[in-house]
Every structure is written in C-alpha cells, then in structure tokens.
C-alpha positions as a Python dict, from the first residue, in 0.01 Angstrom:
ca = {
    (1, 'M'): (0, 0, 0),
    (2, 'I'): (61, -308, 217),
    (3, 'G'): (-265, -280, 410),
    (4, 'L'): (-188, 71, 534),
    (5, 'S'): (-459, 332, 475),
    (6, 'R'): (-366, 694, 410),
    (7, 'R'): (-549, 791, 729),
    (8, 'D'): (-366, 530, 938),
    (9, 'F'): (-33, 620, 782),
    (10, 'T'): (-84, 992, 848),
    (11, 'T'): (-196, 922, 1203),
    (12, 'G'): (107, 706, 1266),
    (13, 'M'): (341, 960, 1113),
    (14, 'L'): (204, 1246, 1319),
    (15, 'T'): (220, 1033, 1632),
    (16, 'A'): (584, 960, 1560),
    (17, 'L'): (657, 1323, 1486),
    (18, 'G'): (489, 1426, 1807),
    (19, 'G'): (715, 1199, 2007),
    (20, 'T'): (1011, 1322, 1807),
    (21, 'L'): (948, 1688, 1870),
    (22, 'L'): (894, 1630, 2239),
    (23, 'S'): (1218, 1437, 2261),
    (24, 'G'): (1429, 1662, 2044),
    (25, 'A'): (1499, 1907, 2321),
    (26, 'A'): (1666, 1634, 2523),
    (27, 'S'): (1920, 1554, 2254),
    (28, 'S'): (2206, 1344, 2379),
    (29, 'E'): (2433, 1549, 2156),
    (30, 'N'): (2339, 1878, 2317),
    (31, 'P'): (2667, 2009, 2470),
    (32, 'V'): (2479, 2143, 2771),
    (33, 'Q'): (2323, 1802, 2836),
    (34, 'N'): (2661, 1631, 2795),
    (35, 'G'): (2858, 1848, 3031),
    (36, 'G'): (3006, 2056, 2751),
    (37, 'Q'): (3190, 1760, 2598),
    (38, 'K'): (3198, 1727, 2222),
    (39, 'P'): (2997, 1420, 2113),
    (40, 'P'): (3177, 1136, 1937),
    (41, 'P'): (3148, 1141, 1557),
    (42, 'K'): (2896, 926, 1375),
    (43, 'R'): (3044, 699, 1113),
    (44, 'N'): (2830, 465, 905),
    (45, 'I'): (3095, 202, 835),
    (46, 'P'): (3007, -171, 822),
    (47, 'L'): (3205, -366, 1082),
    (48, 'G'): (3314, -727, 1048),
    (49, 'F'): (3605, -967, 1072),
    (50, 'D'): (3830, -1191, 864),
    (51, 'N'): (3815, -1556, 970),
    (52, 'F'): (4196, -1563, 987),
    (53, 'S'): (4152, -1379, 1319),
    (54, 'V'): (4021, -1704, 1472),
    (55, 'R'): (4203, -1957, 1254),
    (56, 'A'): (4310, -2174, 1552),
    (57, 'W'): (3951, -2292, 1597),
    (58, 'G'): (3950, -2458, 1254),
    (59, 'W'): (3584, -2365, 1198),
    (60, 'N'): (3403, -2424, 871),
    (61, 'A'): (3183, -2164, 703),
    (62, 'D'): (2869, -2256, 900),
    (63, 'Q'): (3053, -2236, 1232),
    (64, 'L'): (3211, -1905, 1135),
    (65, 'L'): (2871, -1769, 1039),
    (66, 'D'): (2734, -1881, 1376),
    (67, 'Y'): (3018, -1691, 1542),
    (68, 'A'): (2952, -1381, 1327),
    (69, 'I'): (2585, -1393, 1428),
    (70, 'R'): (2681, -1415, 1794),
    (71, 'L'): (2917, -1120, 1758),
    (72, 'K'): (2644, -919, 1579),
    (73, 'V'): (2874, -799, 1302),
    (74, 'D'): (2773, -661, 963),
    (75, 'S'): (3001, -881, 757),
    (76, 'V'): (3244, -1170, 768),
    (77, 'L'): (3529, -1241, 527),
    (78, 'F'): (3595, -1609, 460),
    (79, 'S'): (3951, -1549, 342),
    (80, 'N'): (4029, -1907, 237),
    (81, 'L'): (3822, -2148, 31),
    (82, 'E'): (3894, -2440, 264),
    (83, 'V'): (3623, -2321, 503),
    (84, 'F'): (3354, -2433, 257),
    (85, 'D'): (3231, -2789, 295),
    (86, 'S'): (3121, -2790, -67),
    (87, 'F'): (3137, -2576, -378),
    (88, 'E'): (2796, -2697, -497),
    (89, 'D'): (2533, -2432, -564),
    (90, 'P'): (2268, -2546, -309),
    (91, 'Y'): (2521, -2540, -24),
    (92, 'L'): (2654, -2197, -120),
    (93, 'R'): (2305, -2052, -167),
    (94, 'G'): (2210, -2190, 173),
    (95, 'L'): (2496, -2002, 336),
    (96, 'R'): (2397, -1684, 155),
    (97, 'D'): (2032, -1714, 259),
    (98, 'R'): (2117, -1781, 624),
    (99, 'A'): (2355, -1485, 635),
    (100, 'E'): (2108, -1252, 465),
    (101, 'A'): (1832, -1355, 707),
    (102, 'R'): (2054, -1227, 988),
    (103, 'G'): (2164, -914, 805),
    (104, 'I'): (2523, -1031, 754),
    (105, 'K'): (2715, -993, 429),
    (106, 'I'): (2951, -1279, 345),
    (107, 'Q'): (3273, -1191, 164),
    (108, 'V'): (3491, -1456, 2),
    (109, 'G'): (3865, -1481, -44),
    (110, 'T'): (4155, -1710, -115),
    (111, 'V'): (4534, -1715, -105),
    (112, 'S'): (4802, -1646, -366),
    (113, 'L'): (4703, -1635, -733),
    (114, 'C'): (5051, -1556, -862),
    (115, 'P'): (5198, -1875, -1015),
    (116, 'S'): (5559, -1754, -975),
    (117, 'S'): (5523, -1674, -604),
    (118, 'E'): (5659, -1910, -339),
    (119, 'A'): (5319, -1877, -175),
    (120, 'F'): (5124, -2023, -468),
    (121, 'N'): (4962, -2362, -406),
    (122, 'P'): (4816, -2564, -697),
    (123, 'K'): (4556, -2726, -471),
    (124, 'F'): (4272, -2574, -674),
    (125, 'G'): (4439, -2618, -1012),
    (126, 'S'): (4622, -2355, -1210),
    (127, 'A'): (4612, -1993, -1098),
    (128, 'E'): (4353, -1924, -1368),
    (129, 'E'): (4134, -2216, -1257),
    (130, 'H'): (4171, -2108, -896),
    (131, 'L'): (4055, -1756, -983),
    (132, 'S'): (3754, -1887, -1175),
    (133, 'L'): (3650, -2102, -878),
    (134, 'L'): (3692, -1808, -641),
    (135, 'L'): (3470, -1585, -854),
    (136, 'R'): (3201, -1852, -885),
    (137, 'V'): (3192, -1914, -509),
    (138, 'A'): (3181, -1539, -443),
    (139, 'E'): (2888, -1496, -679),
    (140, 'K'): (2688, -1785, -530),
    (141, 'V'): (2722, -1666, -169),
    (142, 'G'): (2647, -1305, -264),
    (143, 'S'): (2995, -1171, -199),
    (144, 'P'): (3072, -841, -374),
    (145, 'V'): (3443, -916, -358),
    (146, 'A'): (3689, -1196, -432),
    (147, 'R'): (3989, -1135, -210),
    (148, 'C'): (4328, -1274, -309),
    (149, 'Y'): (4694, -1178, -296),
    (150, 'L'): (5023, -1202, -483),
    (151, 'G'): (5252, -1362, -223),
    (152, 'H'): (5476, -1247, 61),
    (153, 'G'): (5785, -1042, 134),
    (154, 'G'): (6021, -1310, 5),
    (155, 'D'): (5893, -1250, -347),
    (156, 'R'): (6057, -910, -343),
    (157, 'V'): (6401, -1067, -383),
    (158, 'K'): (6330, -1416, -524),
    (159, 'G'): (6213, -1540, -860),
    (160, 'G'): (6337, -1237, -1048),
    (161, 'G'): (6208, -973, -806),
    (162, 'I'): (5871, -818, -741),
    (163, 'R'): (5826, -674, -1092),
    (164, 'V'): (5827, -1022, -1245),
    (165, 'H'): (5563, -1140, -1000),
    (166, 'I'): (5346, -832, -1055),
    (167, 'D'): (5343, -898, -1431),
    (168, 'N'): (5252, -1263, -1376),
    (169, 'M'): (4974, -1167, -1137),
    (170, 'I'): (4826, -926, -1389),
    (171, 'K'): (4820, -1197, -1657),
    (172, 'V'): (4619, -1425, -1427),
    (173, 'I'): (4379, -1152, -1315),
    (174, 'E'): (4303, -1051, -1674),
    (175, 'T'): (4171, -1401, -1746),
    (176, 'G'): (3894, -1342, -1494),
    (177, 'K'): (3775, -1009, -1633),
    (178, 'D'): (3465, -1130, -1818),
    (179, 'Q'): (3355, -1355, -1532),
    (180, 'A'): (3409, -1079, -1275),
    (181, 'L'): (3215, -819, -1474),
    (182, 'R'): (2934, -1062, -1553),
    (183, 'S'): (2893, -1165, -1189),
    (184, 'G'): (2941, -818, -1042),
    (185, 'V'): (3223, -943, -818),
    (186, 'K'): (3535, -729, -781),
    (187, 'I'): (3871, -904, -758),
    (188, 'A'): (4026, -750, -445),
    (189, 'I'): (4404, -792, -424),
    (190, 'E'): (4560, -755, -80),
    (191, 'N'): (4885, -589, 16),
    (192, 'H'): (4993, -908, 189),
    (193, 'A'): (5271, -1003, 429),
    (194, 'G'): (5525, -758, 290),
    (195, 'D'): (5475, -835, -80),
    (196, 'L'): (5356, -499, -218),
    (197, 'Q'): (5386, -140, -110),
    (198, 'A'): (5068, 64, -152),
    (199, 'W'): (5182, 244, -466),
    (200, 'E'): (5286, -87, -627),
    (201, 'L'): (4943, -239, -561),
    (202, 'A'): (4772, 72, -696),
    (203, 'E'): (4984, 44, -1010),
    (204, 'L'): (4895, -325, -1047),
    (205, 'I'): (4523, -246, -1018),
    (206, 'E'): (4545, 30, -1279),
    (207, 'K'): (4727, -195, -1524),
    (208, 'A'): (4489, -488, -1474),
    (209, 'G'): (4176, -271, -1491),
    (210, 'K'): (4014, -92, -1200),
    (211, 'D'): (3668, -158, -1347),
    (212, 'F'): (3691, -515, -1213),
    (213, 'V'): (3994, -509, -982),
    (214, 'G'): (4027, -335, -646),
    (215, 'A'): (4225, -360, -324),
    (216, 'T'): (4195, -552, -1),
    (217, 'M'): (4354, -281, 209),
    (218, 'D'): (4547, -423, 506),
    (219, 'S'): (4663, -169, 764),
    (220, 'G'): (4891, -415, 945),
    (221, 'N'): (5070, -526, 630),
    (222, 'S'): (5147, -162, 550),
    (223, 'V'): (5399, -146, 833),
    (224, 'W'): (5564, -463, 698),
    (225, 'T'): (5648, -265, 386),
    (226, 'L'): (5778, 36, 582),
    (227, 'E'): (5466, 249, 538),
    (228, 'D'): (5252, 452, 775),
    (229, 'P'): (4899, 302, 749),
    (230, 'L'): (4754, 653, 717),
    (231, 'A'): (4975, 722, 416),
    (232, 'A'): (4884, 385, 263),
    (233, 'L'): (4516, 469, 311),
    (234, 'E'): (4556, 780, 95),
    (235, 'I'): (4694, 566, -188),
    (236, 'L'): (4478, 253, -161),
    (237, 'G'): (4158, 403, -21),
    (238, 'P'): (4016, 497, -364),
    (239, 'Y'): (4068, 136, -480),
    (240, 'A'): (3952, -42, -163),
    (241, 'A'): (3684, -309, -209),
    (242, 'T'): (3735, -469, 132),
    (243, 'T'): (3987, -458, 414),
    (244, 'G'): (4193, -641, 677),
    (245, 'M'): (4245, -416, 980),
    (246, 'R'): (4455, -426, 1294),
    (247, 'D'): (4669, -191, 1497),
    (248, 'S'): (5049, -187, 1502),
    (249, 'A'): (5325, -75, 1734),
    (250, 'V'): (5652, 46, 1579),
    (251, 'W'): (5961, 146, 1775),
    (252, 'Q'): (6329, 211, 1713),
    (253, 'S'): (6599, -55, 1732),
    (254, 'P'): (6978, -32, 1685),
    (255, 'D'): (6953, -145, 1322),
    (256, 'G'): (6622, 16, 1228),
    (257, 'A'): (6283, -63, 1379),
    (258, 'Q'): (6076, -332, 1545),
    (259, 'V'): (5713, -392, 1446),
    (260, 'Q'): (5444, -580, 1635),
    (261, 'W'): (5078, -616, 1540),
    (262, 'T'): (4833, -551, 1822),
    (263, 'N'): (4467, -544, 1911),
    (264, 'M'): (4280, -236, 1798),
    (265, 'G'): (4359, 64, 2014),
    (266, 'R'): (4675, -88, 2162),
    (267, 'G'): (4919, 27, 1895),
    (268, 'Q'): (4990, 374, 1766),
    (269, 'V'): (4769, 422, 1461),
    (270, 'D'): (4552, 732, 1506),
    (271, 'W'): (4226, 550, 1438),
    (272, 'N'): (3998, 850, 1464),
    (273, 'R'): (4193, 1022, 1189),
    (274, 'Y'): (4202, 698, 995),
    (275, 'M'): (3827, 637, 1022),
    (276, 'D'): (3736, 991, 921),
    (277, 'R'): (3943, 956, 606),
    (278, 'F'): (3829, 598, 551),
    (279, 'Q'): (3468, 710, 545),
    (280, 'E'): (3552, 971, 283),
    (281, 'L'): (3766, 752, 59),
    (282, 'C'): (3590, 416, 104),
    (283, 'P'): (3213, 471, 128),
    (284, 'G'): (3027, 148, 195),
    (285, 'V'): (3345, -60, 230),
    (286, 'A'): (3344, -303, 522),
    (287, 'F'): (3596, -249, 802),
    (288, 'Q'): (3705, -612, 847),
    (289, 'L'): (3918, -685, 1151),
    (290, 'E'): (4203, -928, 1093),
    (291, 'I'): (4362, -940, 1436),
    (292, 'I'): (4693, -1126, 1441),
    (293, 'S'): (4900, -1157, 1757),
    (294, 'G'): (5262, -1249, 1784),
    (295, 'G'): (5601, -1117, 1876),
    (296, 'P'): (5793, -830, 1717),
    (297, 'R'): (5963, -845, 1378),
    (298, 'G'): (6279, -651, 1298),
    (299, 'F'): (6329, -430, 993),
    (300, 'D'): (6700, -350, 972),
    (301, 'Y'): (6687, -65, 725),
    (302, 'Y'): (7016, 82, 847),
    (303, 'K'): (7190, -214, 682),
    (304, 'P'): (7260, -167, 308),
    (305, 'E'): (7156, -521, 215),
    (306, 'F'): (6804, -458, 347),
    (307, 'W'): (6729, -237, 47),
    (308, 'Q'): (6774, -515, -207),
    (309, 'A'): (6408, -593, -144),
    (310, 'F'): (6300, -233, -205),
    (311, 'P'): (6498, -104, -504),
    (312, 'E'): (6226, 150, -590),
    (313, 'A'): (6128, 255, -238),
    (314, 'R'): (6016, 616, -203),
    (315, 'A'): (6170, 847, 53),
    (316, 'R'): (5841, 1003, 161),
    (317, 'D'): (5695, 660, 246),
    (318, 'L'): (5998, 570, 455),
    (319, 'A'): (5986, 907, 631),
    (320, 'G'): (5637, 837, 762),
    (321, 'F'): (5741, 496, 890),
    (322, 'V'): (6056, 633, 1057),
    (323, 'R'): (5841, 897, 1226),
    (324, 'M'): (5621, 620, 1368),
    (325, 'A'): (5927, 438, 1500),
    (326, 'A'): (6063, 753, 1662),
    (327, 'N'): (5737, 806, 1850),
    (328, 'G'): (5658, 444, 1934),
    (329, 'K'): (5729, 192, 2204),
    (330, 'P'): (5674, -181, 2259),
    (331, 'P'): (5310, -272, 2327),
    (332, 'V'): (5176, -400, 2657),
    (333, 'E'): (4989, -730, 2675),
    (334, 'P'): (4614, -666, 2727),
    (335, 'E'): (4481, -729, 3075),
    (336, 'G'): (4281, -1047, 3104),
    (337, 'T'): (4455, -1228, 2819),
    (338, 'P'): (4347, -1592, 2865),
    (339, 'S'): (4553, -1908, 2870),
    (340, 'G'): (4451, -2271, 2829),
    (341, 'K'): (4565, -2614, 2931),
    (342, 'D'): (4784, -2648, 2622),
    (343, 'E'): (4920, -2444, 2331),
    (344, 'Q'): (4623, -2510, 2103),
    (345, 'E'): (4364, -2411, 2360),
    (346, 'T'): (4564, -2102, 2451),
    (347, 'S'): (4580, -1998, 2085),
    (348, 'R'): (4206, -2042, 2043),
    (349, 'L'): (4114, -1852, 2356),
    (350, 'K'): (4359, -1572, 2285),
    (351, 'Q'): (4247, -1527, 1924),
    (352, 'S'): (3881, -1498, 2029),
    (353, 'F'): (3976, -1264, 2312),
    (354, 'D'): (4182, -1039, 2083),
    (355, 'L'): (3912, -1019, 1816),
    (356, 'E'): (3628, -955, 2058),
    (357, 'Q'): (3827, -693, 2247),
    (358, 'S'): (3905, -522, 1916),
    (359, 'L'): (3540, -528, 1810),
    (360, 'S'): (3446, -368, 2141),
    (361, 'Y'): (3705, -98, 2090),
    (362, 'C'): (3570, -21, 1743),
    (363, 'R'): (3212, -7, 1863),
    (364, 'D'): (3284, 204, 2170),
    (365, 'Q'): (3551, 438, 2036),
    (366, 'L'): (3528, 452, 1658),
    (367, 'L'): (3169, 370, 1560),
    (368, 'P'): (2946, 493, 1844),
    (369, 'G'): (2583, 568, 1770),
    (370, 'S'): (2604, 478, 1403),
    (371, 'A'): (2279, 560, 1230),
    (372, 'W'): (2066, 394, 968),
    (373, 'P'): (1783, 612, 832),
    (374, 'G'): (1443, 465, 754),
    (375, 'I'): (1096, 414, 900),
    (376, 'V'): (994, 70, 1024),
    (377, 'L'): (630, -24, 966),
    (378, 'T'): (487, -254, 1231),
    (379, 'D'): (159, -408, 1340),
    (380, 'G'): (-63, -176, 1538),
    (381, 'R'): (15, -349, 1866),
    (382, 'R'): (280, -282, 2122),
    (383, 'G'): (555, -531, 2042),
    (384, 'G'): (391, -602, 1708),
    (385, 'K'): (576, -765, 1423),
    (386, 'P'): (781, -539, 1196),
    (387, 'R'): (633, -570, 849),
    (388, 'G'): (850, -346, 635),
    (389, 'L'): (1089, -54, 609),
    (390, 'L'): (1008, 287, 461),
    (391, 'L'): (1326, 433, 318),
    (392, 'P'): (1405, 802, 251),
    (393, 'G'): (1230, 910, -67),
    (394, 'G'): (923, 692, -8),
    (395, 'A'): (1040, 344, -114),
    (396, 'I'): (899, 62, 95),
    (397, 'I'): (1079, -267, 150),
    (398, 'H'): (811, -512, 256),
    (399, 'E'): (822, -882, 339),
    (400, 'H'): (622, -959, 25),
    (401, 'H'): (635, -654, -199),
    (402, 'S'): (816, -328, -267),
    (403, 'H'): (618, -8, -313),
    (404, 'S'): (678, 360, -366),
    (405, 'L'): (486, 610, -157),
    (406, 'P'): (508, 986, -229),
    (407, 'L'): (551, 1178, 95),
    (408, 'P'): (593, 1549, 8),
    (409, 'F'): (269, 1637, 187),
    (410, 'L'): (411, 1494, 509),
    (411, 'L'): (781, 1569, 480),
    (412, 'S'): (787, 1939, 409),
    (413, 'P'): (1120, 2056, 560),
    (414, 'S'): (965, 2385, 664),
    (415, 'S'): (684, 2219, 857),
    (416, 'F'): (885, 2077, 1146),
    (417, 'P'): (1192, 2226, 1320),
    (418, 'L'): (1362, 1887, 1344),
    (419, 'P'): (1708, 1867, 1504),
    (420, 'S'): (1988, 1699, 1309),
    (421, 'S'): (2142, 1553, 1621),
    (422, 'S'): (2055, 1225, 1785),
    (423, 'F'): (1821, 1196, 2079),
    (424, 'P'): (1648, 939, 2299),
    (425, 'L'): (1287, 848, 2227),
    (426, 'P'): (1050, 750, 2510),
    (427, 'S'): (1011, 377, 2468),
    (428, 'S'): (653, 392, 2591),
    (429, 'S'): (546, 585, 2282),
    (430, 'F'): (607, 318, 2021),
    (431, 'P'): (587, -59, 1983),
    (432, 'L'): (929, -217, 2009),
    (433, 'P'): (1072, -444, 1738),
    (434, 'S'): (1002, -811, 1796),
    (435, 'S'): (1233, -1109, 1768),
    (436, 'S'): (1112, -1165, 1412),
    (437, 'F'): (1312, -864, 1304),
    (438, 'P'): (1656, -987, 1198),
    (439, 'R'): (1913, -761, 1362),
    (440, 'K'): (1792, -615, 1684),
    (441, 'R'): (1900, -564, 2038),
    (442, 'E'): (1688, -505, 2343),
    (443, 'S'): (1582, -150, 2415),
    (444, 'S'): (1793, 24, 2676),
    (445, 'G'): (1651, 306, 2885),
    (446, 'K'): (1483, 554, 2655),
    (447, 'A'): (1672, 468, 2338),
    (448, 'F'): (1593, 207, 2077),
    (449, 'N'): (1904, -2, 2012),
    (450, 'W'): (1850, -181, 1684),
    (451, 'I'): (1910, -167, 1310),
    (452, 'P'): (1626, -171, 1059),
    (453, 'G'): (1640, -430, 783),
    (454, 'P'): (1406, -643, 570),
    (455, 'A'): (1142, -811, 786),
    (456, 'A'): (1187, -1181, 846),
    (457, 'S'): (830, -1256, 954),
    (458, 'R'): (579, -1419, 724),
    (459, 'G'): (212, -1373, 652),
    (460, 'P'): (5, -1085, 517),
    (461, 'S'): (60, -734, 647),
    (462, 'S'): (-236, -557, 804),
    (463, 'N'): (-296, -269, 1043),
    (464, 'A'): (59, -143, 994),
    (465, 'S'): (-37, 181, 1157),
    (466, 'F'): (257, 246, 1388),
    (467, 'I'): (587, 378, 1265),
    (468, 'H'): (931, 379, 1423),
    (469, 'L'): (1113, 687, 1314),
    (470, 'F'): (1455, 709, 1155),
    (471, 'L'): (1372, 1013, 941),
    (472, 'R'): (1587, 1194, 685),
    (473, 'F'): (1511, 1555, 594),
    (474, 'Q'): (1711, 1675, 295),
    (475, 'E'): (2073, 1649, 413),
    (476, 'R'): (1977, 1649, 782),
    (477, 'V'): (1929, 1316, 953),
    (478, 'L'): (1752, 1215, 1271),
    (479, 'F'): (1929, 930, 1445),
    (480, 'L'): (1837, 702, 1727),
    (481, 'R'): (2133, 677, 1960),
    (482, 'G'): (2278, 371, 2124),
    (483, 'S'): (2421, 40, 2018),
    (484, 'T'): (2333, -32, 1657),
    (485, 'G'): (2309, -408, 1687),
    (486, 'R'): (2670, -451, 1579),
}
C-alpha cells in the first residue's frame, strides 16, 4: 500500500476531514457569503488551442508544446503535419512523453483528404497514404483523434458539387477503418471553411461509420454555412471528437449579412448556453480555441445565384442565422491590440494576443472553479513531494505502482454532513504540492489552486501520511475553488 499504514492513512484522512468540516461553513458558493449572487457554474471541460491560432510564428511541434506549457492548457491540437520535424517513432514518442509529463494531451490533424477538392495537396502522397500517415502519427503521440477536412466553400459549386466530394471523401476514410480501430484513434472530420453544413457532415459520418469517424466541430465555420453555432452544436455535438472554437459577429447588409470571426466573448454567441449544452453532448471532448482574426465576409443570400452553392439548404437552419444577423452588429477591436514594426511582427503579436485574451475569457467566464476529484498522497512534511493520487472508489495512481484500497469504513455518506459546494481550505492545515507535481499553480489565499495528476517525482514512497482532499461522496462532490492550473 505504497508505504502507507492503515493507521497513518486513517489519521491523515480524519485530519483532512476535520479541516474540511471546519471550512465547509465558509463555502464560497454560499449565497449569503457571496452577497446573494448566484455562483458561476462548474464545467469540467478540457481547454486548449489549435496551433492555427498562432500560425504566423511558424513554430514547430516542440515550440508549440513549449507555448502550451506556458499557457497551462489541457490540450493542444497540431492541425497540420508540417509542424513535426520527423515522423520517426522516437521523435514522436518523445513529444508524447514530454506532453504527458506536463499533463497536456496532444491532438493531431491535417488538411484536406478529399482527392477531388481544390484544397487537396498531394504532398504526403495519395489521399489514402496521407490518411495512413496521419493515423500513425496520431497513435505515436498519443492523440485520440486524427483531425482532417473535406475542402472549402468553393467545393460546393465546383467539381460536380458537394455531393460528389462527400462520396469521394467517404471512400478515402473507409480505407483507414482497420488502422483507426486498431490504434484507437478516431478520424475527426471538420466542418471547414464553408464546405459542409452540420447535417451534411453528420450524414457523412453516419455513412462512413461512426464507430471510427467523428467530427471536429468548428463554431466559427458554422456561420460560414449560414448556421447558428448553437443549432450546429445540437447536430454535431453527439459526433464531436474534438473542436475548433471562436466567437462570431453577424449583422445585416443590403444583400444579406456580414460575418466576422472574433475573440471569445466579443461576438454574439451565447457561450454560457453553448457550454452547458456542450458539456451534456460532448463529455470529455476538448474545447480547442482556433482564434482567427480578419475582416468581415459577405453572404449575399438575397441574390438568387447565391443558392447555387446550397441546393439542399434547410429553412430552419437559415432562420437561425437570419435571427443572428437581425440582432447583431459589427464587432469592436479589443483594447490593447498590439502592433509591430512590420506586417509579420504585427500578425504574430496580434495572434498571440487574441488567443491569450480568449483563453482568459474562457477561464474567467466559462470555466471558473473547474473541479477534479481525487486525493493526493504526499510525504509527511509540509511542502512534501506528492507521491500519488487516490481516485474515487479507492484506486491509487502512484509513481511506481497502481493499487486498489477499499474505503467503505471511512467514506460512509451518513458519517459526515459534507457540503456539495466548493469552499476554501486553510492552507496552514496541509502540505502544499511541490514543484515536482506536474500541473500546479501557487496557492492563493486560503484556496489550493492546482490540478492533481500522476506524480512526476522519482524514488520510493514512504511516510505518505498527509492527504489533500478532493473527495467525492456518491453523486456529491467536494471541490477546491480557484484557478485549476489551466
């Protein structure tokens, strides 16, 4: 039992519970303590970014991972294979190991895999060879998804129309079925740059096989196909394997509507509604920010010729988009937007600014106080090294071993009147996590601000007699409030 005696474990548990019960009355979610204001919702949604957000920097995979570590995100999507310096196994495993040591999940993607699309590039061979390479790279770096797309909006009217391209895409995807299932990697097709409406992508996934194919759900690209992102979420959410997220502003024009992508929170998507539904429809799916700035784009749907690209468009989808346009207005440039000495430097600075501002918005407004249940086992010294994580149900993740520890004698729900809300713990009561623990932030006031994860320290575990508490009772969860290390 990893050097932890039953007596020491019980003592540590009761010590933790004592601190918990004393602190529970001061819950930060108590309406009286918070001036009667309703607390923000808790959403356990992994937060990350797509490297296209900072494409002007031209970073390779190692540099992008460094940036992801600095931003303290949960995941990063390398959405083009060119970021990898090599496709050799040792290099790819090295990236995976370095990301895992910092608690970051790498996701892998590429560009068009439809050979009849104008967007297809034979750089990596045929579409089938390209898909096979993508799946192999995804497997080696530990990516659960292989993101790709069909093409762009021009494919809706060229090359025989979108139906021809959909059929060709399905033929390519089917060749990767065995490899995808064997590796456990899901092929995640994006609604990309106006190529597919949500219902068309859902139909493609069903025809190809949803056991190995899913969606890369892009909220910004939904408005490029005349859809309300909330309506697209209802269709694609059940298929989502990963995402590309940004806000959008839509407003009326003489011939239809203007659309401009924006930083998160600066458009008109109701993100609180979106995130509530996202959590229900897409459990465990990463919320990957793909922030793309630029000027407005016109959609002249009052002109008859516009509809040649959408011969099967559905009235209810258009109605939601028209409603957005009726209620929208042009966006305002964020305060503090940087500029550089030349166009390239300005692009780099602005892309980093837009992404980091959007991450801050998500953390502050959409994902506050996210919670991760578990009990961290540490040395018996203040500031001692974290040695393992006790998960709900008694499983222990340890730096050397995994164990199972029955806890019914300690975790009787009737024994302790534990609150389900979050609360601050007095930092003087427990040792704080040390720098050896992968994803942590400094403690702030009376709250611990860190995420538990597998211990990174080495050496035998002994005297693990103190416990940090993130305790789950049945369906009720105790959370530690504050920044979660994102």
